[in-house]
C-alpha angles and dihedrals in degrees: 000000000000116000116214143164112203142166109226122223092219114073118241129191091246128074088210136019128181117209113194090318119186133177126195125182118207129357141263118357091351095055116125118201105213100171131018132188095339113182113182140137130195113206124223109279093006123138107217122180123202122207135176144125121301111281095021093124103261095133091040089056091053091047090055092053092046091052093243089123138008130238119253091215139006129030138278119205116204121194101167138107095241127330114228130196132218111195133200088262118050091233093200122170102256094209093055127077121241089263091046091054091051091047093051099088089043091052090049089052090055098252113161121253097251094047095047093047090052091048093047091051090049093051095045088053089050091056090044097252098115110151094022098085092110094056120104121226095259089058092057132076121246091259092050091050090054089051089054090049089052092049090049091051091050089051089052093053090056110102109228101170100062091236092105098040112154095010119131117256123236130204121194116202122189109195091307096173102039095099094052129091117262097257095048090045091053092049093049092048088058091045092051091054090050092050092045091053091046096049104032090221116159111239130202104192125189119204141155090210112090092192090055090047092054095042093052107030135077087203131023118208120197121207122203122238115275121347089045116226130163104264102173144341132214129199104222103161113141097004118148141160116002094358091055092048091049091052091049091051092048094049092045089052091051091048092050089050091052092049093046094049090051092049091050094049 
């Protein structure tokens, strides 16, 4: 089967669609099948969370969308201005200020100095770091650094060439809060929801924490243990109280079943 990543001419309602996507690392007896026959679509403006056991291919899936790797089989359709990734570590350039880090993707896209400075200031204000643009990463807390990384990713999703005008934006997030303390993580979860609502950016968010997945997502997608396949999906938008707790228990039970079946294989 031919593996491709393409940008269709005809607009769809989804920034990204997976069609029977598979990914294998290595060859022969040493081959490892990470993903197999993945069918999934993320709608424009949708917040989708992805859960599964360690090693099930969640990060691999994000890497394929980001163009950091290519599928072995199947097809990925991208209809987005420019996907951006927020990793577990902020990965900021230590010699640049917070504003300089946010400006970086804009500079690489050829945006003029005045325009990129204005955009960086706007995005830093959006992530509640107004007035801290001249600080370097070592002068910021872990939570602040992740806010800068988020602002930089949002800058990267901004189309600055005109070729993607009108296309939905897409943000890929790979356990961005897992290295933070519980209080900071809780605060940033709330901030992410605020920013998502303000920007309308579609988000594909990987997490090991089912409670986080339900709190943040409109839809939770469960991947099987390796090779990763879509096992089940839950609509969780707007849940609270007992309904939210019931969903968390149900998804945790499904996740435990996936892990147990893999261990018994």
